[in-house]
C-alpha positions in Angstrom: 16.1 -119.3 11.3 18.4 -120.5 8.6 19.5 -123.8 10.1 21.5 -126.6 8.4 21.8 -130.1 9.8 25.4 -131.0 9.6 25.6 -134.3 11.3 23.5 -137.1 13.0 25.4 -139.8 14.7 25.1 -142.3 17.6 28.7 -141.3 18.4 29.3 -137.7 19.5 32.9 -137.7 18.4 31.8 -138.8 14.9 29.3 -136.0 14.7 31.9 -133.5 15.8 34.2 -134.9 13.1 31.4 -134.3 10.6 31.2 -130.7 11.7 35.0 -130.2 11.2 34.7 -131.7 7.7 31.9 -129.2 6.9 33.9 -126.3 8.3 36.8 -127.4 6.1 34.5 -127.5 3.0 33.1 -124.1 3.8 35.9 -122.1 5.5 34.5 -118.6 4.5 31.2 -119.5 6.1 32.7 -121.2 9.1 34.7 -118.1 10.0 31.4 -116.1 10.2 29.8 -118.4 12.7 29.7 -117.4 16.4 29.9 -119.9 19.3 26.1 -120.0 19.8 25.6 -120.6 16.1 26.7 -124.2 16.5 23.9 -126.2 18.0 24.8 -129.7 19.5 21.7 -131.6 20.5 21.5 -134.9 22.3 18.5 -136.7 20.8 16.7 -139.5 22.3 14.5 -142.1 20.7 12.6 -145.1 22.1 15.6 -147.3 22.1 18.6 -145.2 21.1 20.3 -141.8 21.5 22.2 -139.8 18.9 23.9 -136.5 18.5 22.6 -133.9 16.0 24.7 -130.9 15.0 23.1 -127.9 13.3 24.5 -124.5 12.4 22.6 -121.3 12.4 23.5 -119.2 9.4 22.1 -115.9 10.7 25.5 -114.2 10.5 26.1 -115.4 7.0 24.9 -113.3 4.1 22.0 -115.1 2.3 23.9 -115.2 -1.0 26.9 -116.9 0.7 24.9 -119.6 2.6 25.6 -123.2 1.5 22.7 -125.5 0.7 21.5 -128.2 3.0 23.4 -131.4 2.2 23.0 -134.9 3.4 24.4 -134.9 7.0 27.7 -136.6 7.5 27.4 -138.9 9.3 23.7 -139.4 8.5 22.1 -141.5 11.3 18.5 -141.0 12.3 16.7 -143.9 13.9 13.3 -142.1 13.5 13.6 -141.9 9.7 12.0 -145.3 9.0 9.1 -144.5 11.3 8.6 -141.0 9.8 8.7 -142.4 6.2 6.2 -145.1 7.1 3.8 -142.6 8.6 4.0 -140.4 5.5 3.1 -143.2 3.1 0.4 -144.5 5.4 1.8 -148.0 5.5 
C-alpha cells in the first residue's frame, strides 16, 4: 500500500498537529483521503511509547502523491537501535 509516515511523537497532540500541518501543505491530497486512510498507531518500545501517524494514499492518483518526507515531529526511540544493528556495531 502507498503509505507515508507523517508524524512520530511521544505526545499524541503533537503528532496530530503534525498531521494538520501536512494536510495544510497538501490540501488537494488531503481532500481525497477517507477516514480510514489516516492510521494512528500507539507504538510501544522497551521504555517508552509514542504515536505514529501514517496516511494511505490509495485514493490519490499516483501522479499526485507527495513524496515521503521526514516526519514532523520525528521521534523514534528505536532508530538508534536499528542503525546500530545495520552497521553491526
